[in-house]
mmCIF file as Biopython writes it, N, C-alpha, C and O atoms, coordinates in Angstrom:
data_model
#
loop_
_atom_site.group_PDB
_atom_site.id
_atom_site.type_symbol
_atom_site.label_atom_id
_atom_site.label_alt_id
_atom_site.label_comp_id
_atom_site.label_asym_id
_atom_site.label_entity_id
_atom_site.label_seq_id
_atom_site.pdbx_PDB_ins_code
_atom_site.Cartn_x
_atom_site.Cartn_y
_atom_site.Cartn_z
_atom_site.occupancy
_atom_site.B_iso_or_equiv
_atom_site.auth_seq_id
_atom_site.auth_asym_id
_atom_site.pdbx_PDB_model_num
ATOM 1   N N  . MET A ? 1  ? 109.087 164.193 16.324 1.0 0.0 1  A 1 
ATOM 2   C CA . MET A ? 1  ? 109.424 162.808 16.637 1.0 0.0 1  A 1 
ATOM 3   C C  . MET A ? 1  ? 108.500 162.316 17.738 1.0 0.0 1  A 1 
ATOM 4   O O  . MET A ? 1  ? 108.141 163.065 18.646 1.0 0.0 1  A 1 
ATOM 5   N N  . TYR A ? 2  ? 108.130 161.085 17.648 1.0 0.0 2  A 1 
ATOM 6   C CA . TYR A ? 2  ? 107.238 160.471 18.622 1.0 0.0 2  A 1 
ATOM 7   C C  . TYR A ? 2  ? 108.026 159.545 19.538 1.0 0.0 2  A 1 
ATOM 8   O O  . TYR A ? 2  ? 109.031 158.953 19.145 1.0 0.0 2  A 1 
ATOM 9   N N  . SER A ? 3  ? 107.551 159.442 20.746 1.0 0.0 3  A 1 
ATOM 10  C CA . SER A ? 3  ? 108.137 158.516 21.708 1.0 0.0 3  A 1 
ATOM 11  C C  . SER A ? 3  ? 107.095 157.440 21.994 1.0 0.0 3  A 1 
ATOM 12  O O  . SER A ? 3  ? 106.142 157.665 22.740 1.0 0.0 3  A 1 
ATOM 13  N N  . PHE A ? 4  ? 107.288 156.270 21.391 1.0 0.0 4  A 1 
ATOM 14  C CA . PHE A ? 4  ? 106.314 155.194 21.516 1.0 0.0 4  A 1 
ATOM 15  C C  . PHE A ? 4  ? 106.642 154.288 22.702 1.0 0.0 4  A 1 
ATOM 16  O O  . PHE A ? 4  ? 107.811 154.009 22.970 1.0 0.0 4  A 1 
ATOM 17  N N  . PRO A ? 5  ? 105.613 153.833 23.407 1.0 0.0 5  A 1 
ATOM 18  C CA . PRO A ? 5  ? 105.851 152.862 24.474 1.0 0.0 5  A 1 
ATOM 19  C C  . PRO A ? 5  ? 106.448 151.583 23.883 1.0 0.0 5  A 1 
ATOM 20  O O  . PRO A ? 5  ? 106.135 151.192 22.758 1.0 0.0 5  A 1 
ATOM 21  N N  . HIS A ? 6  ? 107.305 150.951 24.663 1.0 0.0 6  A 1 
ATOM 22  C CA . HIS A ? 6  ? 107.989 149.743 24.190 1.0 0.0 6  A 1 
ATOM 23  C C  . HIS A ? 6  ? 106.995 148.662 23.752 1.0 0.0 6  A 1 
ATOM 24  O O  . HIS A ? 6  ? 107.195 148.025 22.718 1.0 0.0 6  A 1 
ATOM 25  N N  . ASP A ? 7  ? 105.938 148.450 24.523 1.0 0.0 7  A 1 
ATOM 26  C CA . ASP A ? 7  ? 104.999 147.373 24.190 1.0 0.0 7  A 1 
ATOM 27  C C  . ASP A ? 7  ? 104.262 147.647 22.884 1.0 0.0 7  A 1 
ATOM 28  O O  . ASP A ? 7  ? 103.943 146.716 22.145 1.0 0.0 7  A 1 
ATOM 29  N N  . LEU A ? 8  ? 103.993 148.909 22.599 1.0 0.0 8  A 1 
ATOM 30  C CA . LEU A ? 8  ? 103.328 149.257 21.339 1.0 0.0 8  A 1 
ATOM 31  C C  . LEU A ? 8  ? 104.266 149.018 20.160 1.0 0.0 8  A 1 
ATOM 32  O O  . LEU A ? 8  ? 103.869 148.426 19.156 1.0 0.0 8  A 1 
ATOM 33  N N  . LEU A ? 9  ? 105.485 149.471 20.279 1.0 0.0 9  A 1 
ATOM 34  C CA . LEU A ? 9  ? 106.461 149.266 19.208 1.0 0.0 9  A 1 
ATOM 35  C C  . LEU A ? 9  ? 106.727 147.780 18.999 1.0 0.0 9  A 1 
ATOM 36  O O  . LEU A ? 9  ? 106.823 147.320 17.861 1.0 0.0 9  A 1 
ATOM 37  N N  . GLN A ? 10 ? 106.843 147.039 20.073 1.0 0.0 10 A 1 
ATOM 38  C CA . GLN A ? 10 ? 107.084 145.597 19.972 1.0 0.0 10 A 1 
ATOM 39  C C  . GLN A ? 10 ? 105.911 144.888 19.282 1.0 0.0 10 A 1 
ATOM 40  O O  . GLN A ? 10 ? 106.118 143.996 18.460 1.0 0.0 10 A 1 
ATOM 41  N N  . ALA A ? 11 ? 104.701 145.284 19.616 1.0 0.0 11 A 1 
ATOM 42  C CA . ALA A ? 11 ? 103.524 144.674 18.989 1.0 0.0 11 A 1 
ATOM 43  C C  . ALA A ? 11 ? 103.496 144.970 17.493 1.0 0.0 11 A 1 
ATOM 44  O O  . ALA A ? 11 ? 103.152 144.100 16.692 1.0 0.0 11 A 1 
ATOM 45  N N  . GLN A ? 12 ? 103.861 146.206 17.112 1.0 0.0 12 A 1 
ATOM 46  C CA . GLN A ? 12 ? 103.881 146.544 15.681 1.0 0.0 12 A 1 
ATOM 47  C C  . GLN A ? 12 ? 104.972 145.763 14.964 1.0 0.0 12 A 1 
ATOM 48  O O  . GLN A ? 12 ? 104.763 145.315 13.837 1.0 0.0 12 A 1 
ATOM 49  N N  . ARG A ? 13 ? 106.123 145.591 15.586 1.0 0.0 13 A 1 
ATOM 50  C CA . ARG A ? 13 ? 107.197 144.787 14.974 1.0 0.0 13 A 1 
ATOM 51  C C  . ARG A ? 13 ? 106.760 143.337 14.809 1.0 0.0 13 A 1 
ATOM 52  O O  . ARG A ? 13 ? 107.005 142.713 13.776 1.0 0.0 13 A 1 
ATOM 53  N N  . GLU A ? 14 ? 106.114 142.815 15.838 1.0 0.0 14 A 1 
ATOM 54  C CA . GLU A ? 14 ? 105.643 141.429 15.760 1.0 0.0 14 A 1 
ATOM 55  C C  . GLU A ? 14 ? 104.571 141.298 14.684 1.0 0.0 14 A 1 
ATOM 56  O O  . GLU A ? 14 ? 104.502 140.277 13.999 1.0 0.0 14 A 1 
ATOM 57  N N  . TRP A ? 15 ? 103.732 142.329 14.530 1.0 0.0 15 A 1 
ATOM 58  C CA . TRP A ? 15 ? 102.703 142.325 13.485 1.0 0.0 15 A 1 
ATOM 59  C C  . TRP A ? 15 ? 103.361 142.125 12.121 1.0 0.0 15 A 1 
ATOM 60  O O  . TRP A ? 15 ? 102.916 141.299 11.324 1.0 0.0 15 A 1 
ATOM 61  N N  . TYR A ? 16 ? 104.429 142.891 11.859 1.0 0.0 16 A 1 
ATOM 62  C CA . TYR A ? 16 ? 105.130 142.749 10.577 1.0 0.0 16 A 1 
ATOM 63  C C  . TYR A ? 16 ? 105.752 141.363 10.420 1.0 0.0 16 A 1 
ATOM 64  O O  . TYR A ? 16 ? 105.751 140.801 9.324  1.0 0.0 16 A 1 
ATOM 65  N N  . ALA A ? 17 ? 106.275 140.820 11.496 1.0 0.0 17 A 1 
ATOM 66  C CA . ALA A ? 17 ? 106.879 139.486 11.431 1.0 0.0 17 A 1 
ATOM 67  C C  . ALA A ? 17 ? 105.826 138.429 11.103 1.0 0.0 17 A 1 
ATOM 68  O O  . ALA A ? 17 ? 106.049 137.569 10.251 1.0 0.0 17 A 1 
ATOM 69  N N  . VAL A ? 18 ? 104.698 138.494 11.770 1.0 0.0 18 A 1 
ATOM 70  C CA . VAL A ? 18 ? 103.629 137.519 11.527 1.0 0.0 18 A 1 
ATOM 71  C C  . VAL A ? 18 ? 103.069 137.703 10.118 1.0 0.0 18 A 1 
ATOM 72  O O  . VAL A ? 18 ? 102.820 136.725 9.414  1.0 0.0 18 A 1 
ATOM 73  N N  . TYR A ? 19 ? 102.873 138.946 9.710  1.0 0.0 19 A 1 
ATOM 74  C CA . TYR A ? 19 ? 102.370 139.218 8.367  1.0 0.0 19 A 1 
ATOM 75  C C  . TYR A ? 19 ? 103.327 138.641 7.321  1.0 0.0 19 A 1 
ATOM 76  O O  . TYR A ? 19 ? 102.893 138.048 6.332  1.0 0.0 19 A 1 
ATOM 77  N N  . GLY A ? 20 ? 104.615 138.817 7.545  1.0 0.0 20 A 1 
ATOM 78  C CA . GLY A ? 20 ? 105.610 138.268 6.621  1.0 0.0 20 A 1 
ATOM 79  C C  . GLY A ? 20 ? 105.570 136.750 6.575  1.0 0.0 20 A 1 
ATOM 80  O O  . GLY A ? 20 ? 105.706 136.153 5.507  1.0 0.0 20 A 1 
ATOM 81  N N  . ARG A ? 21 ? 105.385 136.127 7.728  1.0 0.0 21 A 1 
ATOM 82  C CA . ARG A ? 21 ? 105.295 134.662 7.760  1.0 0.0 21 A 1 
ATOM 83  C C  . ARG A ? 21 ? 104.063 134.189 6.992  1.0 0.0 21 A 1 
ATOM 84  O O  . ARG A ? 21 ? 104.110 133.164 6.312  1.0 0.0 21 A 1 
ATOM 85  N N  . LEU A ? 22 ? 102.973 134.923 7.096  1.0 0.0 22 A 1 
ATOM 86  C CA . LEU A ? 22 ? 101.774 134.559 6.330  1.0 0.0 22 A 1 
ATOM 87  C C  . LEU A ? 22 ? 102.014 134.715 4.832  1.0 0.0 22 A 1 
ATOM 88  O O  . LEU A ? 22 ? 101.620 133.860 4.039  1.0 0.0 22 A 1 
ATOM 89  N N  . ALA A ? 23 ? 102.653 135.797 4.460  1.0 0.0 23 A 1 
ATOM 90  C CA . ALA A ? 23 ? 102.908 136.065 3.046  1.0 0.0 23 A 1 
ATOM 91  C C  . ALA A ? 23 ? 103.889 135.063 2.449  1.0 0.0 23 A 1 
ATOM 92  O O  . ALA A ? 23 ? 103.793 134.727 1.268  1.0 0.0 23 A 1 
ATOM 93  N N  . ASP A ? 24 ? 104.828 134.586 3.254  1.0 0.0 24 A 1 
ATOM 94  C CA . ASP A ? 24 ? 105.870 133.683 2.767  1.0 0.0 24 A 1 
ATOM 95  C C  . ASP A ? 24 ? 105.557 132.214 2.993  1.0 0.0 24 A 1 
ATOM 96  O O  . ASP A ? 24 ? 106.381 131.347 2.702  1.0 0.0 24 A 1 
ATOM 97  N N  . ARG A ? 25 ? 104.387 131.936 3.502  1.0 0.0 25 A 1 
ATOM 98  C CA . ARG A ? 25 ? 104.094 130.527 3.827  1.0 0.0 25 A 1 
ATOM 99  C C  . ARG A ? 25 ? 104.192 129.661 2.575  1.0 0.0 25 A 1 
ATOM 100 O O  . ARG A ? 25 ? 103.843 130.083 1.473  1.0 0.0 25 A 1 
ATOM 101 N N  . THR A ? 26 ? 104.664 128.472 2.772  1.0 0.0 26 A 1 
ATOM 102 C CA . THR A ? 26 ? 104.851 127.545 1.660  1.0 0.0 26 A 1 
ATOM 103 C C  . THR A ? 26 ? 103.606 126.685 1.497  1.0 0.0 26 A 1 
ATOM 104 O O  . THR A ? 26 ? 102.705 126.694 2.336  1.0 0.0 26 A 1 
ATOM 105 N N  . THR A ? 27 ? 103.580 125.966 0.432  1.0 0.0 27 A 1 
ATOM 106 C CA . THR A ? 27 ? 102.442 125.085 0.191  1.0 0.0 27 A 1 
ATOM 107 C C  . THR A ? 27 ? 102.390 123.958 1.210  1.0 0.0 27 A 1 
ATOM 108 O O  . THR A ? 27 ? 101.365 123.289 1.346  1.0 0.0 27 A 1 
ATOM 109 N N  . SER A ? 28 ? 103.499 123.742 1.935  1.0 0.0 28 A 1 
ATOM 110 C CA . SER A ? 28 ? 103.505 122.696 2.952  1.0 0.0 28 A 1 
ATOM 111 C C  . SER A ? 28 ? 102.891 123.173 4.278  1.0 0.0 28 A 1 
ATOM 112 O O  . SER A ? 28 ? 102.736 122.388 5.213  1.0 0.0 28 A 1 
ATOM 113 N N  . SER A ? 29 ? 102.546 124.456 4.349  1.0 0.0 29 A 1 
ATOM 114 C CA . SER A ? 29 ? 101.893 124.959 5.554  1.0 0.0 29 A 1 
ATOM 115 C C  . SER A ? 29 ? 100.521 124.326 5.682  1.0 0.0 29 A 1 
ATOM 116 O O  . SER A ? 29 ? 99.790  124.179 4.703  1.0 0.0 29 A 1 
ATOM 117 N N  . THR A ? 30 ? 100.192 123.959 6.889  1.0 0.0 30 A 1 
ATOM 118 C CA . THR A ? 30 ? 98.885  123.364 7.112  1.0 0.0 30 A 1 
ATOM 119 C C  . THR A ? 30 ? 97.850  124.452 7.332  1.0 0.0 30 A 1 
ATOM 120 O O  . THR A ? 30 ? 98.179  125.599 7.635  1.0 0.0 30 A 1 
ATOM 121 N N  . ALA A ? 31 ? 96.622  124.073 7.176  1.0 0.0 31 A 1 
ATOM 122 C CA . ALA A ? 31 ? 95.531  125.016 7.424  1.0 0.0 31 A 1 
ATOM 123 C C  . ALA A ? 31 ? 95.569  125.490 8.869  1.0 0.0 31 A 1 
ATOM 124 O O  . ALA A ? 31 ? 95.283  126.654 9.150  1.0 0.0 31 A 1 
ATOM 125 N N  . ALA A ? 32 ? 95.919  124.601 9.783  1.0 0.0 32 A 1 
ATOM 126 C CA . ALA A ? 32 ? 95.983  124.971 11.199 1.0 0.0 32 A 1 
ATOM 127 C C  . ALA A ? 32 ? 97.070  126.018 11.447 1.0 0.0 32 A 1 
ATOM 128 O O  . ALA A ? 32 ? 96.877  126.942 12.237 1.0 0.0 32 A 1 
ATOM 129 N N  . GLN A ? 33 ? 98.213  125.870 10.770 1.0 0.0 33 A 1 
ATOM 130 C CA . GLN A ? 33 ? 99.292  126.853 10.928 1.0 0.0 33 A 1 
ATOM 131 C C  . GLN A ? 33 ? 98.865  128.213 10.385 1.0 0.0 33 A 1 
ATOM 132 O O  . GLN A ? 33 ? 99.126  129.248 10.999 1.0 0.0 33 A 1 
ATOM 133 N N  . THR A ? 34 ? 98.213  128.199 9.238  1.0 0.0 34 A 1 
ATOM 134 C CA . THR A ? 34 ? 97.739  129.442 8.639  1.0 0.0 34 A 1 
ATOM 135 C C  . THR A ? 34 ? 96.699  130.097 9.532  1.0 0.0 34 A 1 
ATOM 136 O O  . THR A ? 34 ? 96.724  131.312 9.727  1.0 0.0 34 A 1 
ATOM 137 N N  . THR A ? 35 ? 95.792  129.310 10.071 1.0 0.0 35 A 1 
ATOM 138 C CA . THR A ? 35 ? 94.764  129.842 10.961 1.0 0.0 35 A 1 
ATOM 139 C C  . THR A ? 35 ? 95.388  130.455 12.203 1.0 0.0 35 A 1 
ATOM 140 O O  . THR A ? 35 ? 94.973  131.527 12.643 1.0 0.0 35 A 1 
ATOM 141 N N  . ALA A ? 36 ? 96.380  129.784 12.768 1.0 0.0 36 A 1 
ATOM 142 C CA . ALA A ? 36 ? 97.048  130.297 13.968 1.0 0.0 36 A 1 
ATOM 143 C C  . ALA A ? 36 ? 97.736  131.629 13.680 1.0 0.0 36 A 1 
ATOM 144 O O  . ALA A ? 36 ? 97.682  132.548 14.498 1.0 0.0 36 A 1 
ATOM 145 N N  . LEU A ? 37 ? 98.376  131.732 12.528 1.0 0.0 37 A 1 
ATOM 146 C CA . LEU A ? 37 ? 99.029  132.992 12.161 1.0 0.0 37 A 1 
ATOM 147 C C  . LEU A ? 37 ? 98.007  134.099 11.945 1.0 0.0 37 A 1 
ATOM 148 O O  . LEU A ? 37 ? 98.224  135.234 12.370 1.0 0.0 37 A 1 
ATOM 149 N N  . ARG A ? 38 ? 96.916  133.785 11.300 1.0 0.0 38 A 1 
ATOM 150 C CA . ARG A ? 38 ? 95.879  134.796 11.073 1.0 0.0 38 A 1 
ATOM 151 C C  . ARG A ? 38 ? 95.278  135.280 12.393 1.0 0.0 38 A 1 
ATOM 152 O O  . ARG A ? 38 ? 95.009  136.468 12.565 1.0 0.0 38 A 1 
ATOM 153 N N  . ARG A ? 39 ? 95.074  134.346 13.318 1.0 0.0 39 A 1 
ATOM 154 C CA . ARG A ? 39 ? 94.541  134.733 14.627 1.0 0.0 39 A 1 
ATOM 155 C C  . ARG A ? 39 ? 95.530  135.621 15.376 1.0 0.0 39 A 1 
ATOM 156 O O  . ARG A ? 39 ? 95.140  136.605 16.003 1.0 0.0 39 A 1 
ATOM 157 N N  . ARG A ? 40 ? 96.809  135.267 15.308 1.0 0.0 40 A 1 
ATOM 158 C CA . ARG A ? 40 ? 97.831  136.077 15.963 1.0 0.0 40 A 1 
ATOM 159 C C  . ARG A ? 40 ? 97.879  137.466 15.343 1.0 0.0 40 A 1 
ATOM 160 O O  . ARG A ? 40 ? 97.995  138.460 16.059 1.0 0.0 40 A 1 
ATOM 161 N N  . LEU A ? 41 ? 97.791  137.543 14.025 1.0 0.0 41 A 1 
ATOM 162 C CA . LEU A ? 41 ? 97.804  138.828 13.342 1.0 0.0 41 A 1 
ATOM 163 C C  . LEU A ? 41 ? 96.602  139.670 13.770 1.0 0.0 41 A 1 
ATOM 164 O O  . LEU A ? 41 ? 96.730  140.876 13.981 1.0 0.0 41 A 1 
ATOM 165 N N  . HIS A ? 42 ? 95.462  139.050 13.894 1.0 0.0 42 A 1 
ATOM 166 C CA . HIS A ? 42 ? 94.274  139.776 14.332 1.0 0.0 42 A 1 
ATOM 167 C C  . HIS A ? 42 ? 94.446  140.305 15.747 1.0 0.0 42 A 1 
ATOM 168 O O  . HIS A ? 42 ? 94.127  141.462 16.020 1.0 0.0 42 A 1 
ATOM 169 N N  . ARG A ? 43 ? 94.949  139.466 16.651 1.0 0.0 43 A 1 
ATOM 170 C CA . ARG A ? 43 ? 95.158  139.914 18.036 1.0 0.0 43 A 1 
ATOM 171 C C  . ARG A ? 43 ? 96.156  141.071 18.099 1.0 0.0 43 A 1 
ATOM 172 O O  . ARG A ? 43 ? 95.963  142.017 18.863 1.0 0.0 43 A 1 
ATOM 173 N N  . LEU A ? 44 ? 97.204  140.997 17.311 1.0 0.0 44 A 1 
ATOM 174 C CA . LEU A ? 44 ? 98.176  142.079 17.277 1.0 0.0 44 A 1 
ATOM 175 C C  . LEU A ? 44 ? 97.579  143.353 16.697 1.0 0.0 44 A 1 
ATOM 176 O O  . LEU A ? 44 ? 97.888  144.451 17.162 1.0 0.0 44 A 1 
ATOM 177 N N  . SER A ? 45 ? 96.734  143.218 15.694 1.0 0.0 45 A 1 
ATOM 178 C CA . SER A ? 45 ? 96.066  144.381 15.109 1.0 0.0 45 A 1 
ATOM 179 C C  . SER A ? 45 ? 95.221  145.100 16.157 1.0 0.0 45 A 1 
ATOM 180 O O  . SER A ? 45 ? 95.239  146.327 16.258 1.0 0.0 45 A 1 
ATOM 181 N N  . VAL A ? 46 ? 94.489  144.321 16.925 1.0 0.0 46 A 1 
ATOM 182 C CA . VAL A ? 46 ? 93.667  144.899 17.993 1.0 0.0 46 A 1 
ATOM 183 C C  . VAL A ? 46 ? 94.553  145.546 19.050 1.0 0.0 46 A 1 
ATOM 184 O O  . VAL A ? 46 ? 94.272  146.653 19.510 1.0 0.0 46 A 1 
ATOM 185 N N  . GLN A ? 47 ? 95.622  144.854 19.435 1.0 0.0 47 A 1 
ATOM 186 C CA . GLN A ? 47 ? 96.520  145.377 20.458 1.0 0.0 47 A 1 
ATOM 187 C C  . GLN A ? 47 ? 97.121  146.713 20.032 1.0 0.0 47 A 1 
ATOM 188 O O  . GLN A ? 47 ? 97.197  147.643 20.835 1.0 0.0 47 A 1 
ATOM 189 N N  . VAL A ? 48 ? 97.540  146.813 18.791 1.0 0.0 48 A 1 
ATOM 190 C CA . VAL A ? 48 ? 98.151  148.057 18.296 1.0 0.0 48 A 1 
ATOM 191 C C  . VAL A ? 48 ? 97.107  149.152 18.162 1.0 0.0 48 A 1 
ATOM 192 O O  . VAL A ? 48 ? 97.335  150.279 18.601 1.0 0.0 48 A 1 
ATOM 193 N N  . SER A ? 49 ? 95.977  148.841 17.570 1.0 0.0 49 A 1 
ATOM 194 C CA . SER A ? 49 ? 94.992  149.889 17.288 1.0 0.0 49 A 1 
ATOM 195 C C  . SER A ? 49 ? 94.240  150.395 18.514 1.0 0.0 49 A 1 
ATOM 196 O O  . SER A ? 49 ? 93.709  151.506 18.492 1.0 0.0 49 A 1 
ATOM 197 N N  . THR A ? 50 ? 94.184  149.608 19.574 1.0 0.0 50 A 1 
ATOM 198 C CA . THR A ? 50 ? 93.464  150.045 20.772 1.0 0.0 50 A 1 
ATOM 199 C C  . THR A ? 50 ? 94.401  150.396 21.927 1.0 0.0 50 A 1 
ATOM 200 O O  . THR A ? 50 ? 93.953  150.565 23.061 1.0 0.0 50 A 1 
ATOM 201 N N  . HIS A ? 51 ? 95.676  150.503 21.647 1.0 0.0 51 A 1 
ATOM 202 C CA . HIS A ? 51 ? 96.644  150.818 22.704 1.0 0.0 51 A 1 
ATOM 203 C C  . HIS A ? 51 ? 96.297  152.183 23.320 1.0 0.0 51 A 1 
ATOM 204 O O  . HIS A ? 51 ? 95.933  153.108 22.594 1.0 0.0 51 A 1 
ATOM 205 N N  . PRO A ? 52 ? 96.405  152.316 24.635 1.0 0.0 52 A 1 
ATOM 206 C CA . PRO A ? 52 ? 96.100  153.593 25.303 1.0 0.0 52 A 1 
ATOM 207 C C  . PRO A ? 52 ? 96.905  154.784 24.786 1.0 0.0 52 A 1 
ATOM 208 O O  . PRO A ? 52 ? 96.482  155.929 24.946 1.0 0.0 52 A 1 
ATOM 209 N N  . TYR A ? 53 ? 98.035  154.531 24.182 1.0 0.0 53 A 1 
ATOM 210 C CA . TYR A ? 53 ? 98.858  155.615 23.625 1.0 0.0 53 A 1 
ATOM 211 C C  . TYR A ? 53 ? 98.049  156.487 22.670 1.0 0.0 53 A 1 
ATOM 212 O O  . TYR A ? 53 ? 98.233  157.704 22.633 1.0 0.0 53 A 1 
ATOM 213 N N  . TRP A ? 54 ? 97.154  155.870 21.898 1.0 0.0 54 A 1 
ATOM 214 C CA . TRP A ? 54 ? 96.420  156.606 20.877 1.0 0.0 54 A 1 
ATOM 215 C C  . TRP A ? 54 ? 95.407  157.584 21.471 1.0 0.0 54 A 1 
ATOM 216 O O  . TRP A ? 54 ? 95.039  158.557 20.813 1.0 0.0 54 A 1 
ATOM 217 N N  . GLU A ? 55 ? 94.955  157.347 22.688 1.0 0.0 55 A 1 
ATOM 218 C CA . GLU A ? 55 ? 94.008  158.268 23.324 1.0 0.0 55 A 1 
ATOM 219 C C  . GLU A ? 55 ? 94.637  159.642 23.538 1.0 0.0 55 A 1 
ATOM 220 O O  . GLU A ? 55 ? 93.954  160.661 23.441 1.0 0.0 55 A 1 
ATOM 221 N N  . ALA A ? 56 ? 95.910  159.670 23.822 1.0 0.0 56 A 1 
ATOM 222 C CA . ALA A ? 56 ? 96.601  160.931 24.058 1.0 0.0 56 A 1 
ATOM 223 C C  . ALA A ? 56 ? 96.990  161.639 22.761 1.0 0.0 56 A 1 
ATOM 224 O O  . ALA A ? 56 ? 97.392  162.802 22.791 1.0 0.0 56 A 1 
ATOM 225 N N  . HIS A ? 57 ? 96.877  160.961 21.641 1.0 0.0 57 A 1 
ATOM 226 C CA . HIS A ? 57 ? 97.293  161.526 20.347 1.0 0.0 57 A 1 
ATOM 227 C C  . HIS A ? 57 ? 96.157  161.500 19.327 1.0 0.0 57 A 1 
ATOM 228 O O  . HIS A ? 57 ? 96.384  161.241 18.145 1.0 0.0 57 A 1 
ATOM 229 N N  . ALA A ? 58 ? 94.958  161.763 19.777 1.0 0.0 58 A 1 
ATOM 230 C CA . ALA A ? 58 ? 93.786  161.666 18.897 1.0 0.0 58 A 1 
ATOM 231 C C  . ALA A ? 58 ? 93.922  162.544 17.654 1.0 0.0 58 A 1 
ATOM 232 O O  . ALA A ? 58 ? 93.652  162.077 16.547 1.0 0.0 58 A 1 
ATOM 233 N N  . GLY A ? 59 ? 94.330  163.792 17.807 1.0 0.0 59 A 1 
ATOM 234 C CA . GLY A ? 59 ? 94.437  164.688 16.664 1.0 0.0 59 A 1 
ATOM 235 C C  . GLY A ? 59 ? 95.564  164.340 15.718 1.0 0.0 59 A 1 
ATOM 236 O O  . GLY A ? 59 ? 95.441  164.526 14.507 1.0 0.0 59 A 1 
ATOM 237 N N  . GLY A ? 60 ? 96.662  163.837 16.257 1.0 0.0 60 A 1 
ATOM 238 C CA . GLY A ? 60 ? 97.820  163.506 15.437 1.0 0.0 60 A 1 
ATOM 239 C C  . GLY A ? 60 ? 97.991  162.025 15.207 1.0 0.0 60 A 1 
ATOM 240 O O  . GLY A ? 60 ? 99.063  161.572 14.804 1.0 0.0 60 A 1 
ATOM 241 N N  . ALA A ? 61 ? 96.943  161.270 15.460 1.0 0.0 61 A 1 
ATOM 242 C CA . ALA A ? 61 ? 97.048  159.812 15.368 1.0 0.0 61 A 1 
ATOM 243 C C  . ALA A ? 61 ? 97.480  159.310 13.992 1.0 0.0 61 A 1 
ATOM 244 O O  . ALA A ? 61 ? 98.331  158.423 13.933 1.0 0.0 61 A 1 
ATOM 245 N N  . PRO A ? 62 ? 96.947  159.822 12.889 1.0 0.0 62 A 1 
ATOM 246 C CA . PRO A ? 62 ? 97.381  159.283 11.586 1.0 0.0 62 A 1 
ATOM 247 C C  . PRO A ? 62 ? 98.890  159.429 11.355 1.0 0.0 62 A 1 
ATOM 248 O O  . PRO A ? 62 ? 99.543  158.493 10.895 1.0 0.0 62 A 1 
ATOM 249 N N  . ALA A ? 63 ? 99.431  160.588 11.670 1.0 0.0 63 A 1 
ATOM 250 C CA . ALA A ? 63 ? 100.870 160.792 11.482 1.0 0.0 63 A 1 
ATOM 251 C C  . ALA A ? 63 ? 101.664 159.916 12.449 1.0 0.0 63 A 1 
ATOM 252 O O  . ALA A ? 63 ? 102.692 159.349 12.080 1.0 0.0 63 A 1 
ATOM 253 N N  . ALA A ? 64 ? 101.188 159.809 13.674 1.0 0.0 64 A 1 
ATOM 254 C CA . ALA A ? 64 ? 101.875 158.980 14.669 1.0 0.0 64 A 1 
ATOM 255 C C  . ALA A ? 64 ? 101.827 157.510 14.263 1.0 0.0 64 A 1 
ATOM 256 O O  . ALA A ? 64 ? 102.813 156.793 14.431 1.0 0.0 64 A 1 
ATOM 257 N N  . ARG A ? 65 ? 100.710 157.059 13.740 1.0 0.0 65 A 1 
ATOM 258 C CA . ARG A ? 65 ? 100.596 155.665 13.301 1.0 0.0 65 A 1 
ATOM 259 C C  . ARG A ? 65 ? 101.572 155.369 12.163 1.0 0.0 65 A 1 
ATOM 260 O O  . ARG A ? 65 ? 102.184 154.302 12.128 1.0 0.0 65 A 1 
ATOM 261 N N  . MET A ? 66 ? 101.712 156.298 11.250 1.0 0.0 66 A 1 
ATOM 262 C CA . MET A ? 66 ? 102.669 156.110 10.158 1.0 0.0 66 A 1 
ATOM 263 C C  . MET A ? 66 ? 104.094 156.094 10.690 1.0 0.0 66 A 1 
ATOM 264 O O  . MET A ? 66 ? 104.919 155.301 10.237 1.0 0.0 66 A 1 
ATOM 265 N N  . ALA A ? 67 ? 104.386 156.960 11.642 1.0 0.0 67 A 1 
ATOM 266 C CA . ALA A ? 67 ? 105.716 156.986 12.235 1.0 0.0 67 A 1 
ATOM 267 C C  . ALA A ? 67 ? 106.005 155.669 12.956 1.0 0.0 67 A 1 
ATOM 268 O O  . ALA A ? 67 ? 107.119 155.150 12.886 1.0 0.0 67 A 1 
ATOM 269 N N  . LEU A ? 68 ? 105.002 155.133 13.645 1.0 0.0 68 A 1 
ATOM 270 C CA . LEU A ? 68 ? 105.167 153.843 14.316 1.0 0.0 68 A 1 
ATOM 271 C C  . LEU A ? 68 ? 105.479 152.749 13.303 1.0 0.0 68 A 1 
ATOM 272 O O  . LEU A ? 68 ? 106.380 151.939 13.520 1.0 0.0 68 A 1 
ATOM 273 N N  . ARG A ? 69 ? 104.749 152.720 12.215 1.0 0.0 69 A 1 
ATOM 274 C CA . ARG A ? 69 ? 104.968 151.696 11.189 1.0 0.0 69 A 1 
ATOM 275 C C  . ARG A ? 69 ? 106.377 151.804 10.600 1.0 0.0 69 A 1 
ATOM 276 O O  . ARG A ? 69 ? 107.055 150.794 10.412 1.0 0.0 69 A 1 
ATOM 277 N N  . GLU A ? 70 ? 106.806 153.019 10.313 1.0 0.0 70 A 1 
ATOM 278 C CA . GLU A ? 70 ? 108.137 153.213 9.748  1.0 0.0 70 A 1 
ATOM 279 C C  . GLU A ? 70 ? 109.213 152.777 10.741 1.0 0.0 70 A 1 
ATOM 280 O O  . GLU A ? 70 ? 110.179 152.116 10.359 1.0 0.0 70 A 1 
ATOM 281 N N  . LEU A ? 71 ? 109.053 153.139 12.000 1.0 0.0 71 A 1 
ATOM 282 C CA . LEU A ? 71 ? 110.014 152.756 13.021 1.0 0.0 71 A 1 
ATOM 283 C C  . LEU A ? 71 ? 110.054 151.241 13.210 1.0 0.0 71 A 1 
ATOM 284 O O  . LEU A ? 71 ? 111.127 150.663 13.382 1.0 0.0 71 A 1 
ATOM 285 N N  . ALA A ? 72 ? 108.904 150.610 13.179 1.0 0.0 72 A 1 
ATOM 286 C CA . ALA A ? 72 ? 108.832 149.162 13.355 1.0 0.0 72 A 1 
ATOM 287 C C  . ALA A ? 72 ? 109.496 148.409 12.200 1.0 0.0 72 A 1 
ATOM 288 O O  . ALA A ? 72 ? 110.030 147.318 12.398 1.0 0.0 72 A 1 
ATOM 289 N N  . ARG A ? 73 ? 109.465 148.970 11.034 1.0 0.0 73 A 1 
ATOM 290 C CA . ARG A ? 73 ? 110.082 148.315 9.867  1.0 0.0 73 A 1 
ATOM 291 C C  . ARG A ? 73 ? 111.590 148.458 9.835  1.0 0.0 73 A 1 
ATOM 292 O O  . ARG A ? 73 ? 112.281 147.664 9.196  1.0 0.0 73 A 1 
ATOM 293 N N  . SER A ? 74 ? 112.102 149.472 10.525 1.0 0.0 74 A 1 
ATOM 294 C CA . SER A ? 74 ? 113.549 149.723 10.473 1.0 0.0 74 A 1 
ATOM 295 C C  . SER A ? 74 ? 114.324 148.863 11.441 1.0 0.0 74 A 1 
ATOM 296 O O  . SER A ? 74 ? 115.549 148.962 11.510 1.0 0.0 74 A 1 
#
């Protein structure tokens, strides 16, 4: 079991929320709204993938990343 920092877990949860909003956007969404969501998703991707937590788990990073994703979805 992994013990993830709160900010990392929160960023991954927010990533899923933003991704879902992009996937569910309606035809009434404006280009500006879509662009803002895409930018937020990109910033969250960078925040999650470059978090200092991963430096300490270099060898087990793939398994830890999957565990983070599963935990964030639950």
